[in-house]
DOTOR-16912 format. One record per residue (C-alpha): x negated, y negated, z. Coordinates in pm, whole numbers, padded with zeros to 5 digits, always signed. Layout:
<rs>
XYZ ...
</rs>
This chain:
<rs>
+00764+01498-01969 +00508+01319-02183 +00193+01478-02322 -00137+01343-02194 -00410+01258-02441 -00678+01529-02404 -00943+01253-02408 -00798+01102-02088 -00990+01158-01768 -00809+01422-01558 -00876+01215-01245 -00721+00901-01397 -00424+01092-01538 -00365+01261-01202 -00385+00936-01010 -00144+00759-01245 +00094+01051-01281 +00110+01138-00913 -00052+00888-00677 +00076+00566-00830 +00428+00700-00876 +00435+00833-00518 +00312+00504-00368 +00536+00279-00575 +00830+00511-00512 +00763+00515-00139 +00776+00136-00122 +01057+00063-00364 +01284+00368-00346 +01226+00544-00015 +01126+00240+00191 +01373+00007+00022 +01131-00285+00057 +01305-00612-00024 +01215-00978-00061 +01074-01136+00253 +01028-00813+00453 +00715-00728+00649 +00547-00401+00552 +00254-00210+00700 +00079+00051+00485 -00142+00291+00677 -00417+00438+00459 -00533+00260+00145 -00645+00530-00094 -00471+00573-00428 -00122+00631-00289 -00154+00365-00018 -00276+00099-00261 +00014+00185-00490 +00249+00139-00191 +00087-00200-00129 +00140-00294-00496 +00500-00171-00486 +00569-00374-00171 +00422-00685-00332 +00623-00625-00651 +00939-00588-00443 +00872-00931-00289 +00766-00840+00063 +00653-01155+00242 +00390-00985+00457 +00205-00677+00333 -00040-00544+00591 -00292-00283+00476 -00453-00068+00745 -00756+00156+00691 -01094+00247+00839 -01285+00160+00523 -01351-00205+00432 -01392-00110+00066 -01040+00035+00056 -00906-00270+00236 -01059-00488-00035 -00886-00273-00299 -00557-00320-00111 -00604-00697-00106 -00652-00682-00482 -00325-00489-00512 -00125-00747-00317 -00194-00704+00056 -00155-01036+00236 -00344-00910+00542 -00586-00628+00616 -00665-00452+00942 -00969-00230+00993 -00839+00016+01252 -01193+00125+01335 -01249-00215+01499 -00897-00328+01591 -00588-00173+01751 -00360-00158+01445 -00033-00170+01641 -00138-00486+01824 -00268-00643+01504 +00057-00567+01320 +00264-00712+01605 +00051-01025+01600 +00075-01063+01221 +00452-01017+01221 +00530-01229+01526 +00627-00916+01716 +00889-00808+01464 +00906-00446+01364 +00766-00406+01010 +00876-00135+00772 +00626+00151+00782 
</rs>
């Protein structure tokens, strides 16, 4: 455990201490993302964007971010998503199949 500076924003400390670690851990540890894999991340809030970043750091060749909010999809692109899908406008399963050539991505 490491003490948090009392001047730090509780929201920022919470996001870094929980959301980022959960998203990175989901991609790298739980999902075992490796170089060249295709990954789809559903939901691009704090945890989802961290999963996108973790997938990119692990070397995934295709990182597909899926969300209903274009603003969050833009965040995901900034974190390493190679493709984005707005599931409000597009069937995400069909879009993912198209982007991966029909292969089954890691979820």
